[in-house]
N, C-alpha and C positions, 0 to 999 in steps of 0.2 A: 670447395667453394660453390654457392648455387648462383647461377647466372639467370638474371631476370629475363624472360622471354616476352615477346610480343603478345598482345591478346589473343587466347586461341578459343573462345566461346562466343561465336558469332549468334547474334539475336535470332533465332530459329524463325519467327514469324516475319522478321523483316526480310530475311533471306528467301523465304518462300514467296513472298510477296514479289521481291525482285525477279526471282526465278519466273514467274508467270509472265510478268511484263516483259522480261527479256526475250522469252521465248516467242511472244507474239511479234517483236521487232525483229528478231533473227530471222525469222520464216520469211520477212520480205526480202530480204538480201541472200541467204544461204538457201538456194533452190536447188531442187534436183535436176533442173535443166542444165544449169551451169555447170554441176559436179559432173554430169554426163558428157557435157561438151569437153572439160577439161581432161577427165579421165580417158576417154575414146581417143582423144589426140596422144597424150601421153603412152598410151599403152596399143597404140597402132602398131602395124606392122612397118609403117614408114620409118618409126624410131629403131627398130631392130633390137627391142630390149633393152635401150639406153646403157649398154655397157660402159663402165668407167673409163674415160679418156677417148672413147669412140667419137667420131663424128656426129653420131646420132645422140651421144651425150649432151653435146653441145647444140644441137637442134633443140632438146629438151630445155636445156638450161635459157636458151633465148626466148623459147615460149613463156618460161617463167617470168623472166625478166620483163617481157612485153605486158604480162599481166601486172607486174609489179607497178610497172610506169602508167598504166591505165588506172591504177588505186591511187595514183599520185602519191607514191611513197619516196621518200629521198634515196638517192644512191651515193655511197661513198666514194670519194675521188671520181665522180663522174659516172660510174660504172656499176650496174648490179652484178657482174660478174666477179667472182674473187677467185684467182686461179691458184692452185696449189700442185706442188710437184711430190712425187713417191716413187719408191722404188718397186718395179713390177716384180711379182714373184717368177723365180726361175724355175721353180718346178712346184707341185701339188703340196709338199710338205715343207716349203719355204715360208714360214711364218715371219718373217724380219723383212724378207724383200731384197734380194741381191741382184736383180736382173737391172734392165735398161731404166732409167729415169723418164717417166711419164708426167704429164699435166692433166690434171681435172679441175672442175670448176664447182664451187660453192655458189650460190645464188642469194644475195642478200639485199634486202629493202627495209627502210626505217621510216618509222612514223613518229617523228619529233613533237611530242607535246610540251617541250621545254621543262620536261620534269628530271628531278633528280636520279629517278631509278627507270629500270628497263625491264619489260617482260619480253622473254623469248618464246617464240612460237615456231617449231621447227619440225622438218620430217626429211627424210632422204628420199632421192627422185631416181637414183641409178637403180639397175637391176643386173640382171645375168648375161645380157647381151645374148651372142649366139651359143653360150653355154662352153665356151672355151676356159673358164675360170674354176672349174672342178667343184662347184658351187650346186650345182644342178642334181635334183632328185630324180631325172629321168633315165631310164636305163640307157640310152643312147643319145646324150644331149647336144653333141657336136654339130653345129651349124643350124639349129633349130633356133626359131625366134622365141625367146623368153619374154613376154610382154609385160608381166609384173604388173597387173590391172590393180590388184589389191596390194601386192608389195612392190613397189609402195606409190603408185600412181594416186592409190586412195588417200593416203597421208598427204602427198602434195597438193593434190585438189583440196584438201582440209586448210593447208597453209593459205592457199589462195583465197579461199572461201572466207578465212577469218580476217585476212588483210583487208578485204573489201568491206567486210562489216565493220570494223574498227577506223577504217579510214572514211567510212561514209556515213558513221551515226551522227555526224554533226555536234560531236562533243569533244572538248579537249579534256582527255582522260588525265588524272594524277599521275599517270605512269606513261613511259615512252613505250613504244613496241618495236621489237626487233624480229623480222621475218627471215627465216633461213631455210633454204632447200638446200641439203647436204649432197655430195657425190661420195663414192668410195665407201660408203657403209657396208656394201655387201662384200667388201674386200678386208673389212675388220674396223668399221668405224674411222677410217681414214680422215673423210672431210670433216667430220666434227672435231674430232682431236687437233687436227691442223687449225681449226678455227679457233679453238679454245686456247692455242699457244701463240695466236696472232689474231687477237679479236679487234673489232671495230670500235667497242667501248670497255671501258674499264670493267672486269669481271666482277669487281667489288661493288658496282653499282647495279648489278643485276639482281631482280627481285627473285625470279623463279624463270624455270625453263619448262614448256610444255612440248612434248613429243608424241607424235601420232605415226604409227606404224602398222599397217594393215587394220583398218577402220572400215573396210568396205563389204563386209561379210557378215553383218548382224544376223543371228538366227531369230526369225520372226517369231520362233515359238517359244524360245527360252530369253530372248533379249539380253543375253549375257553380255556386259561390257567388263573387260579386264582393265583395272586400273593399278599399274605398278608405281612404286616410289613413295606410296602414303606415309612411309615413316620418315621422309627427307626433312619435314617439318611439323612440328605440334599443330599446324593449323588444318592440315589435308584432313585427318579422319573426321575431326567434328564437321568441317565443311563439306564432305561428301555425304555425311549422313543427314545434313541438314537440308540438303539440295532435292526437291521434289524432281522425281525423275519416271521415265517408263522402264527404266533398265533393271536388270538384277545385277547389282554390281559386285564383282569379286575384287577384292584387294590384296595387295601385295605389297610388304613393306620397304623390300629393298630397292636402293638408288643405282645399284649395278645389275644391268640386265644386257640384252643382246641386241641394243640398239642405242641410237645417238644420245638418249638421255644420260648415259653413262659417262660420256666425256664432261658433261655440265656438273653431274655430281661430284665427280673426282676433283673438281675445282671448288668443291664445298659451296654448290649452288642447290637449292631445293628443286626437285623434279617431279613431274608426272609424266606418265607413259600410257597411252591409250591403244587397246587392242581388241578388235573384235573376236579373235580367236582363229585356231589353226584350221586348216582344212586340206582335202585332198590335192588341191592344186598347187600348193605352197612349193616353189622353187621348180616349177615345172611348166612347160610351154604352154599348158591349157589354162593359165592364171590370166583369163581373158576379160576384157571390159564388159562382155555380156553377162558376165556371172556377178557383177556387182549389185549389192541390194542398196541402191541410190536413194530411196525414201529412209533406209535404215541408216546409211551414211549421214543424211540431213539432219536426223534427229541425234546422232551423235554429236555432230557438231555444233547443234543448238545447245545441247548440254555442256559442251566446253565451253562456249561463249558465255552460259550463264555462270559458270565456275569463276571464269575470268572475272566476269561483272561484279561477282560477289567479293573478289579480293581487292576490287580497287579503293573502297573506303579503307581498307587496312593499312597500316605501316608495312615496312618491308618486312618479309617473312623471316623469321628465324630458322636457320639451318640446323639439322641433326643427322649424325652419321648414323648409318644402318648396318646390320651384320651382313657379311658376304654370304650370298646363298651358298648353299652346300655343294650345288653342282659346280659351281666356281671354283670350289676348292680341289675337286676331283680331277683326275686324269684318266683318260679312257683310252686302250689300246684296241677296243674291238665295238662295233655297233651292230644292233640287229636290223637296221635299216626300216624302222618304223615311225610314224610321226604321232607323238603323244597328244591326246585330246585335253588341253590346258583348262578346259572349261568344266571338266566331269568332276563332280562332288562325292561320288560314291568311293566304295573301298576299293583299290586296285588302280591300275593305270590302264584307261581305255585309249585303244588305238584308232586313230584318225586317218591314217593312211600307211600302205606298206609299199615299199620301193621293190619294184620287180627287179628279179635277180639278186636281191641280197639275202642275208641268213633269215630272215622271218618268212619271207615270199616262199624260199625254198622248204621250209619247214612247215607251209600250209596255214601259217597264222593269217586272220583275215581281218579287214578294217572292222571296227566294232567291236573286237574280242577285248576282253580285259584281262591283262596280266595279271596274276595275283601270287605267282612265283616263278622266280628266275633261279634254276638250280636249288641250292639248299636255302635261298633267302627269300623270305616273304616280303612281297611288294604291295603295301598298301596306299602307296602314294607314287607319283612321278619321282618324288625324291628319293623314296626307296628302291625305285626301278634304277635311278641313277647310280645309287650307291652300291647295288648288287652288281651292275655292270661293270663297275670300276674294277671289281675281282678278277674278271677274266682276261685270258690274253689269245690272241690268233692261235688257232689250232685247239683250243679247249674245246671239249664235247660236255653237253649238260642237257638238261630240259627245261622246258619252260611250260607253266601250267597256267591254262587260260579259260576264262568263263566265257562262254559262247551262248547269249540266251540262258536257258536253264539248265544247259549241260556245261560239264567241266571237261576239260580235254588235257592230257599231258602230252606233249610233243618233244621229239629229240631234237636238237640243233647242234650244229657245230659252228664255231667262229671263224 
């Protein structure tokens, strides 16, 4: 039986006109100055990396709540803070959590337009704190402040910017807006999972969820913007194609990914996730606010606001399931200790970062190398590399073939 779906062919000329008008309006409210102010505070040493359940997490949550109040968002039950409890990991390989019970806080603000349906705009604000949770890629992380400017003060500042915009545009939109900053993402999407299990609005009334995670390092040369979840509604692809922008858009269809949009997708809600790409400072103490591309982030947020504006005249979006990414189906007993460049579109897997002291570093693999073979397995893409990696176990010895400029090298490695 075929189900009727909502209109999926927006009028391109109308959308382009809306795009230009919206960009001009957004630029008056979404500013580099405010982004710098928000990110520099959230990623300051004072907040000690915003570790989940830390006193500094609560400082960050209080700052976010203050900004929501300034934007005149409503608070449910008289408070923007929505606490949740979880079990702390008792050791690094404890994925369920069997330790002490801790409390963390999501921060929630509501723009009530008296509409039947609601758009969710979210990002996580927690990070790795002082490197005690075994998530850091630094060789000796313990006690070092992981400020997390890009991951994810940038996305949090994005939520605050869009909250200001939609609260100040002097229009009563045909949808409500729910702005959420999640904690516990770095520990396994805990905050967004908890929220979806205990939401402030009926999940069936949610139109879609937009997530921003690491949107602060736009490459000024490539202007690559990665958008995940485009397969979760038949509207997304034609809408993205019709929207005029400065970006080179790379699309991924899956609703499942390593950030908070996954929790909403698993509740049958259309999602999009925005990401400007991986970099060598990922999950390291060096992810500092001075390295953010503030003008780039401003234009990313203008683009997201424009997409939202274009959905407002549409009926509630239809949801569709997507295939689970292959990497989610695989299990890995080993790792090379490299960071893939997810924006690379050539053949092979280009390396964006190498973790000191790990397998790749010991073998002499360098940032910028392109892995084309791992043992007997050809690696024409990140997915090929992930699949090849799943065949190995700790103690195995093999070779990795990389292209370094015009030169091809074969290096021995031991996992």
